[in-house]
C-alpha positions in Angstrom: 13.5 -10.2 -11.0 14.2 -8.3 -14.2 11.4 -7.7 -16.7 12.6 -6.2 -20.0 9.9 -4.8 -22.3 10.9 -3.9 -25.9 8.6 -2.3 -28.4 9.7 -2.7 -32.0 9.2 0.4 -34.2 6.9 2.2 -31.8 6.8 3.6 -28.3 4.7 1.6 -25.8 2.8 3.8 -23.3 3.3 3.4 -19.5 -0.2 1.9 -19.0 0.6 -1.0 -21.4 4.0 -1.6 -19.8 2.3 -1.7 -16.3 -0.3 -4.2 -17.6 2.3 -6.5 -19.0 4.5 -6.3 -15.9 1.6 -7.4 -13.7 0.8 -10.3 -16.0 4.5 -11.4 -16.0 4.7 -11.0 -12.2 1.7 -13.4 -11.8 3.6 -16.0 -13.8 6.7 -15.5 -11.7 4.6 -16.2 -8.5 3.8 -19.7 -9.9 7.5 -20.6 -10.4 10.0 -18.8 -8.2 13.0 -20.2 -10.3 12.3 -17.6 -13.0 15.3 -15.3 -13.2 14.2 -12.7 -15.8 11.7 -12.1 -18.6 12.0 -10.6 -22.1 8.9 -9.2 -23.6 8.7 -8.1 -27.3 5.9 -6.0 -28.7 5.5 -5.9 -32.5 3.0 -4.6 -35.0 2.7 -7.0 -38.0 1.0 -4.9 -40.7 -0.4 -1.6 -39.4 -3.4 -1.7 -41.8 -4.5 -5.3 -41.0 -6.7 -6.8 -38.3 -5.2 -9.0 -35.5 -1.8 -7.3 -36.1 -0.5 -6.9 -32.5 2.1 -9.5 -31.6 3.4 -10.2 -28.1 6.3 -12.6 -27.4 7.4 -13.5 -23.9 10.5 -15.5 -23.0 11.0 -16.5 -19.4 14.4 -17.6 -18.2 14.5 -19.8 -15.2 17.2 -21.9 -13.5 15.3 -25.0 -14.8 15.1 -23.9 -18.4 13.2 -21.5 -20.7 9.5 -20.8 -21.4 8.4 -19.1 -24.6 5.1 -18.1 -26.1 4.1 -15.8 -29.0 0.5 -14.7 -29.7 -1.2 -12.4 -32.1 -4.5 -10.5 -31.5 -6.3 -7.3 -32.2 -4.8 -5.5 -29.1 -1.6 -5.8 -27.1 -3.7 -6.4 -24.0 -5.5 -9.4 -25.6 -2.2 -10.8 -27.0 -0.7 -10.5 -23.5 -3.6 -12.4 -22.0 -3.2 -15.2 -24.5 0.6 -15.4 -24.0 0.3 -15.4 -20.2 -2.3 -18.3 -20.4 0.1 -20.3 -22.7 3.1 -19.7 -20.4 1.0 -20.6 -17.3 0.2 -23.9 -18.9 3.9 -24.5 -19.7 5.0 -23.6 -16.2 2.4 -25.8 -14.5 3.1 -28.7 -16.9 6.8 -28.4 -16.1 6.2 -28.3 -12.4 4.2 -31.5 -12.5 7.3 -33.4 -13.8 
């Protein structure tokens, strides 16, 4: 399983990358057909509130899952994205 984390126009610290990796691994444990994950971290406007954006795209043998959320911190955005992806994965497994 390959988790690729890209931070756009800034350097993400190791603690944040570890946090994101743990969240993505929990999603992978739900659906074992997931092959790899792309995570994009962006800062919308540095001076504004709720400016941290996290996008996660999961590639599985059955298709793709994608979610994008914006919040005040990357950790909060990651929580929101992982919840959205969890819903998508569970919904797809029900079919």
